[in-house]
C-alpha positions as CSV (number, residue, x, y, z in Angstrom):
1,M,0.0,0.0,0.0
2,D,2.8,2.4,0.9
3,K,4.5,1.6,-2.4
4,F,1.3,2.3,-4.3
5,F,0.8,5.8,-2.7
6,S,4.5,6.6,-3.3
7,T,4.1,5.7,-7.0
8,L,0.9,7.7,-7.2
9,L,2.6,10.8,-5.7
10,Y,5.5,10.5,-8.0
11,A,3.2,10.3,-11.0
12,F,1.2,13.3,-9.9
13,L,4.4,15.4,-9.4
14,L,5.8,14.3,-12.7
15,V,2.6,15.5,-14.5
16,L,2.7,18.7,-12.5
17,C,6.3,19.7,-13.0
18,T,7.5,18.1,-16.3
19,N,5.3,19.8,-18.8
20,N,7.3,22.2,-21.0
21,L,10.6,20.4,-20.3
22,L,13.9,21.8,-21.6
23,H,14.7,18.3,-22.7
24,S,14.0,14.8,-21.7
25,S,15.7,11.5,-22.7
26,A,15.6,7.9,-21.6
27,T,18.1,8.6,-18.9
28,S,17.5,12.2,-17.8
29,T,14.6,14.5,-17.0
30,I,14.5,18.2,-16.4
31,Y,12.0,19.7,-14.0
32,N,11.2,23.4,-14.6
33,V,10.1,25.1,-11.3
34,L,7.7,27.3,-13.3
35,R,5.7,24.2,-14.2
36,C,5.6,23.3,-10.5
37,G,4.0,26.6,-9.7
38,A,6.9,28.9,-9.0
39,K,6.7,32.6,-10.0
40,G,9.8,34.6,-10.9
41,N,8.4,37.9,-9.8
42,G,10.1,38.1,-6.4
43,I,6.7,38.5,-4.7
44,T,4.9,35.2,-4.9
45,D,6.0,32.6,-2.4
46,S,7.5,29.8,-4.4
47,T,8.7,27.6,-1.5
48,Q,6.2,24.8,-2.1
49,A,6.9,24.9,-5.9
50,F,10.6,24.2,-5.2
51,A,9.7,21.5,-2.7
52,K,7.4,19.8,-5.4
53,A,10.2,20.0,-8.0
54,W,12.6,18.4,-5.5
55,A,10.1,15.6,-4.6
56,A,9.6,14.7,-8.2
57,A,13.3,14.7,-9.0
58,C,14.2,12.8,-5.9
59,A,11.5,10.1,-6.7
60,S,12.7,9.7,-10.2
61,N,14.7,6.6,-11.2
62,E,16.7,8.7,-13.7
63,S,19.2,11.5,-13.4
64,A,17.3,14.7,-13.0
65,T,17.8,18.5,-13.3
66,I,15.7,21.1,-11.5
67,Y,15.8,24.1,-13.7
68,V,15.3,27.6,-12.3
69,P,14.9,30.1,-15.2
70,K,15.8,33.8,-15.0
71,G,13.8,35.8,-12.5
72,R,13.6,36.4,-8.7
73,Y,12.0,33.6,-6.7
74,L,10.8,34.3,-3.1
75,L,11.6,31.3,-0.8
76,G,11.1,30.7,2.8
77,S,13.0,28.1,4.8
78,V,13.0,24.8,2.8
79,A,14.9,21.5,3.3
80,F,15.7,19.2,0.3
81,R,16.1,15.7,1.9
82,G,17.2,12.3,0.8
83,E,17.5,9.4,0.3
84,C,16.6,9.8,-3.3
85,K,15.9,7.2,-6.0
86,S,17.5,9.4,-8.6
87,P,21.2,8.6,-9.1
88,S,22.0,12.3,-9.4
89,I,20.2,15.6,-9.2
90,T,21.4,19.0,-10.6
91,F,20.0,22.4,-9.5
92,L,20.6,24.5,-12.6
93,I,19.9,28.1,-11.5
94,N,19.7,31.0,-13.9
95,G,17.7,33.2,-11.6
96,T,18.0,34.6,-8.1
97,L,16.5,33.0,-4.9
98,V,15.4,35.7,-2.5
99,A,14.5,35.5,1.2
100,P,11.5,37.3,2.8
101,T,12.1,41.0,3.5
102,D,11.1,40.6,7.1
103,Y,14.2,38.9,8.7
104,R,12.0,37.4,11.4
105,E,10.5,35.0,8.9
106,L,13.9,33.2,8.5
107,G,15.5,34.4,11.7
108,Q,14.1,31.7,13.9
109,A,15.1,28.9,11.5
110,N,18.6,27.4,11.6
111,N,18.8,27.3,7.8
112,W,17.3,29.0,4.8
113,L,18.1,26.4,2.2
114,S,19.3,23.0,3.3
115,F,20.3,19.7,1.7
116,E,20.2,16.8,4.2
117,G,21.2,13.2,3.6
118,V,21.7,13.5,-0.2
119,S,24.2,12.1,-2.6
120,H,25.4,13.2,-6.1
121,V,23.8,16.6,-6.0
122,S,25.1,19.6,-8.0
123,I,24.2,23.3,-7.5
124,I,25.2,25.2,-10.6
125,G,25.1,29.0,-11.0
126,G,22.5,31.4,-9.7
127,A,22.4,33.8,-6.8
128,L,21.1,33.5,-3.2
129,D,20.0,36.9,-1.7
130,A,19.3,36.3,2.0
131,K,18.5,40.0,2.7
132,G,20.4,39.9,5.9
133,T,21.2,43.6,6.3
134,S,18.1,44.4,8.5
135,L,19.0,41.6,10.9
136,W,22.6,42.9,11.1
137,A,21.2,46.3,12.0
138,C,19.0,44.7,14.7
139,K,22.0,42.9,16.2
140,T,24.2,46.0,16.3
141,A,21.6,48.2,17.9
142,A,22.0,48.3,21.7
143,G,19.4,46.4,23.6
144,S,17.7,44.8,20.6
145,N,16.1,41.4,21.0
146,C,17.0,39.7,17.7
147,P,16.9,36.1,16.4
148,N,20.2,34.4,15.7
149,G,19.5,34.2,12.0
150,A,19.7,31.5,9.4
151,T,22.5,30.0,7.5
152,T,21.9,30.6,3.8
153,L,23.0,27.2,2.4
154,S,23.5,24.1,4.6
155,I,24.8,20.8,3.4
156,T,24.5,18.0,6.1
157,K,25.2,14.3,6.1
158,S,25.7,14.2,2.4
159,N,28.3,13.1,-0.1
160,N,29.5,13.8,-3.7
161,I,28.3,17.4,-3.7
162,R,29.3,20.0,-6.2
163,I,28.6,23.7,-5.9
164,N,29.8,25.7,-8.9
165,G,29.5,29.4,-9.8
166,L,27.1,30.3,-6.9
167,L,26.7,33.9,-5.7
168,S,25.7,34.3,-2.0
169,L,24.6,37.8,-0.9
170,N,24.0,39.2,2.6
171,S,23.5,36.0,4.6
172,Q,21.8,36.4,7.9
173,M,24.5,34.1,9.5
174,Y,26.9,31.8,7.7
175,H,26.7,31.7,3.9
176,I,27.6,28.1,3.3
177,V,28.0,25.3,5.9
178,I,29.4,21.8,5.1
179,N,28.7,19.5,8.0
180,R,29.2,15.8,8.3
181,C,29.8,15.4,4.6
182,Q,32.4,13.8,2.3
183,D,33.6,14.4,-1.2
184,V,32.5,18.0,-1.7
185,L,33.7,20.5,-4.3
186,V,33.0,24.3,-4.1
187,E,34.3,26.1,-7.1
188,G,33.9,29.6,-8.5
189,A,31.8,30.7,-5.6
190,K,31.3,34.5,-4.9
191,I,30.3,35.4,-1.4
192,I,29.5,39.0,-0.5
193,A,28.5,40.7,2.8
194,A,29.5,43.9,4.5
195,G,32.8,43.9,6.4
196,D,31.0,44.7,9.7
197,S,28.2,42.1,9.3
198,P,28.1,39.9,12.4
199,N,28.7,36.1,12.2
200,T,28.6,35.9,8.4
201,D,31.3,33.3,7.9
202,G,31.8,32.7,4.2
203,I,32.2,28.9,4.1
204,H,32.3,26.8,7.3
205,V,33.5,23.2,7.2
206,Q,33.2,20.7,10.1
207,Q,33.1,17.0,10.7
208,S,33.7,16.5,7.0
209,R,36.4,14.9,4.8
210,N,37.7,15.3,1.3
211,V,36.4,18.8,0.7
212,I,37.9,21.1,-2.0
213,I,37.3,24.9,-2.1
214,K,38.8,26.6,-5.1
215,S,38.8,29.6,-7.4
216,S,36.4,31.6,-5.1
217,S,36.1,35.2,-3.8
218,I,34.9,35.9,-0.3
219,K,34.0,39.3,1.1
220,T,32.3,39.1,4.5
221,G,32.2,40.2,8.1
222,D,33.6,37.1,9.8
223,D,36.0,34.3,8.7
224,C,36.2,33.9,5.0
225,I,36.6,30.2,5.6
226,S,36.3,28.6,9.1
227,I,37.4,25.1,9.8
228,G,35.8,23.3,12.7
229,P,36.4,20.1,14.6
230,G,36.4,16.8,12.7
231,T,37.7,18.2,9.4
232,N,40.0,15.9,7.5
233,N,41.6,16.3,4.0
234,L,40.5,19.8,3.2
235,W,42.1,21.5,0.2
236,I,41.7,25.3,-0.3
237,E,43.1,26.8,-3.5
238,R,43.1,30.2,-5.2
239,V,40.7,31.9,-2.8
240,T,40.6,35.7,-2.3
241,C,39.6,37.0,1.1
242,G,38.7,40.5,2.2
243,P,37.1,42.1,4.0
244,G,36.8,39.4,6.6
245,H,38.6,37.7,9.4
246,G,40.8,35.5,7.3
247,I,41.0,31.7,6.9
248,S,40.7,30.2,10.4
249,I,41.1,26.8,11.9
250,G,38.7,27.0,14.9
251,S,37.6,28.2,17.2
252,L,38.4,25.0,18.9
253,A,38.1,23.8,22.5
254,K,34.4,24.7,22.8
255,D,33.9,21.2,24.2
256,L,36.1,18.8,26.1
257,D,35.5,15.8,23.8
258,E,36.2,17.3,20.3
259,E,37.4,15.7,17.1
260,G,40.7,16.9,15.7
261,V,41.5,18.9,12.5
262,Q,44.1,17.3,10.2
263,N,45.5,17.3,6.7
264,V,44.5,20.9,5.6
265,T,46.2,22.6,2.7
266,V,45.7,26.3,2.0
267,F,47.3,27.2,-1.4
268,K,47.7,30.3,-3.4
269,T,45.4,32.7,-1.4
270,V,45.2,36.5,-1.3
271,F,44.1,38.5,1.8
272,T,43.2,42.2,1.5
273,G,42.5,44.4,4.5
274,T,41.5,41.4,6.7
275,T,41.8,41.3,10.5
276,N,43.7,37.9,10.1
277,G,45.4,36.0,7.4
278,L,46.2,32.4,8.3
279,R,44.9,31.7,11.8
280,I,44.5,28.8,14.2
281,K,42.4,29.7,17.3
282,S,41.3,27.8,20.4
283,W,39.6,28.8,23.6
284,A,41.7,28.5,26.8
285,R,40.0,25.5,28.3
286,P,40.5,21.7,28.5
287,S,40.0,19.7,25.3
288,N,40.9,16.5,23.7
289,G,41.2,18.1,20.3
290,F,44.2,18.5,18.1
291,V,45.5,20.2,14.9
292,Q,48.1,18.5,12.8
293,G,49.3,18.3,9.2
294,I,48.5,21.8,8.2
295,R,50.1,23.5,5.1
296,F,49.8,27.2,4.4
297,I,51.6,27.7,1.0
298,D,51.9,30.8,-1.3
299,A,49.8,33.5,0.4
300,Q,49.8,37.2,-0.4
301,M,49.0,39.6,2.5
302,Q,47.9,43.1,1.7
303,N,47.5,45.3,4.8
304,V,46.4,42.4,7.0
305,Q,46.3,43.0,10.8
306,H,47.6,39.6,11.8
307,P,49.0,37.8,8.8
308,I,50.2,34.7,10.7
309,I,48.7,33.9,14.1
310,I,48.1,30.9,16.4
311,D,45.9,32.1,19.3
312,Q,45.3,29.5,22.1
313,N,43.8,32.2,24.4
314,Y,41.1,33.1,22.0
315,C,38.3,35.2,23.6
316,P,36.6,37.7,21.3
317,H,35.9,41.1,22.9
318,N,37.5,39.7,26.1
319,L,34.0,38.8,27.4
320,N,33.4,35.7,29.6
321,C,36.9,34.3,28.9
322,P,37.4,30.8,30.4
323,G,40.8,31.8,31.7
324,Q,42.1,28.2,31.7
325,I,44.7,26.4,29.6
326,S,44.0,25.2,26.2
327,G,44.2,21.4,25.8
328,V,44.3,21.5,22.0
329,K,47.5,20.0,20.7
330,I,48.9,21.8,17.7
331,S,51.7,20.2,15.6
332,D,53.2,19.9,12.2
333,V,52.2,23.3,10.7
334,I,54.2,24.8,7.8
335,Y,54.0,28.3,6.5
336,Q,55.8,28.5,3.1
337,N,56.1,31.5,0.7
338,I,54.0,33.9,2.7
339,R,54.6,37.5,1.7
340,G,53.2,41.0,1.8
341,T,52.3,43.7,4.4
342,S,51.1,43.7,7.9
343,A,48.8,46.5,9.3
344,T,50.3,46.0,12.8
345,P,53.9,45.8,14.0
346,I,53.6,42.1,15.0
347,A,53.2,40.2,11.7
348,I,53.8,36.7,13.2
349,K,52.3,35.7,16.5
350,F,52.4,32.3,18.1
351,D,50.6,32.3,21.5
352,C,50.4,28.6,22.3
353,S,49.2,26.5,25.3
354,T,51.5,26.5,28.3
355,K,50.6,22.8,29.0
356,Y,50.8,21.6,25.3
357,P,53.2,23.9,23.4
358,C,52.9,24.0,19.7
359,K,55.4,21.6,18.0
360,G,56.8,21.2,14.6
361,I,56.0,24.8,13.5
362,R,58.0,25.7,10.4
363,L,58.5,29.1,8.7
364,H,59.9,28.7,5.2
365,N,60.6,31.7,3.0
366,V,58.3,34.3,4.7
367,H,58.6,38.0,3.9
368,L,56.3,40.3,5.8
369,R,56.7,44.0,6.3
370,Y,55.0,46.7,8.3
371,L,54.6,50.2,6.8
372,E,57.8,49.8,4.8
373,Q,59.6,48.9,8.1
374,E,60.7,45.6,9.5
375,A,57.9,43.9,11.3
376,K,58.2,41.8,14.5
377,S,57.4,38.3,15.6
378,S,56.2,37.1,18.9
379,C,56.4,33.5,20.3
380,N,55.0,31.9,23.5
381,N,55.2,28.2,24.1
382,V,56.2,27.2,20.6
383,I,58.8,24.8,19.2
384,G,59.8,25.0,15.6
385,E,62.3,26.2,13.0
386,A,62.9,28.8,10.4
387,I,64.1,27.8,6.9
388,G,65.4,30.1,4.2
389,L,64.7,33.8,4.2
390,V,62.3,34.7,7.1
391,Q,61.3,38.3,7.8
392,P,60.5,39.4,10.4
393,N,63.3,37.6,12.2
394,S,62.0,34.4,13.6
395,C,61.4,34.0,17.3
396,L,61.3,30.2,17.0
């Protein structure tokens, strides 16, 4: 009986959404959201139409494409869930998805658009306009009672995911979150939010493995890329960052039992006017976490406040600091071919745990200056070496 109703529902959605197909073959079907009831006028709520298109594509036995033509599509919070029968689903977006103007409609949700438990899904092109500016204003106004806000695009418990050529504008909170996933590629992304927008991390990765982020531009008010516990085999290449808080591993040591971060490579990056460049940060509290096998290679710094920093006494705004000793063990970190200018006198700062000093820290061909002067380096509880030309003079 359940199988009968499932087949009946699929047939109904197929008739509803597949009329006026772009093309159909024996192995692939394209679902046009307009045929599912969506309106590209930016006013009519198209949430249910997108949900119907997903349900039809997910239930198909063939590869499927959900096509979003040019236009502006108003969407509330919506989750695209697996497991799907379709071997692969592509969201081909030529239009712009827009959030409700009233930030409270999304503000109580964790996510605006989420993919949960899916496999072999591609999101190609398009723009996501989360209209987060009014929520930012609420948060920065003294005494305001504001919701936390929603992540624009969340990918959870999924594998073989491709995001290509996506534009994310003015997220309420994080722009893109990759959580408990494997085999993910983000390429050609463009992320934009104001430099003072709160908690608008560009791309956050945690508890995931085999993730690649490449050829992307991130301008935001928090970390351009933040790397959380349980991240393994992350490759970041040709990413520009600024404004923003840099590329950060952490913050770590939020919990005592915390997975480690390992095998992360950050290659050919450019930082412009950011508060940090290449950062590792942990709270000063006990933790079973660790950071190891990190490679920062070929980075250009342009007026960056803290180009190279390990901060194991992390406590933003110095409010409610734990005041303990970080248990996160940091080892085998290489900084190679890092050059440019620091906006502060101390261009290299290693402030490591007194109980577990940083080990195996290597500076290899680093050249950082401060206002056409020699910059300085600062070291606490760190063991390592300098190789080749290193300016400022190494304190290792």
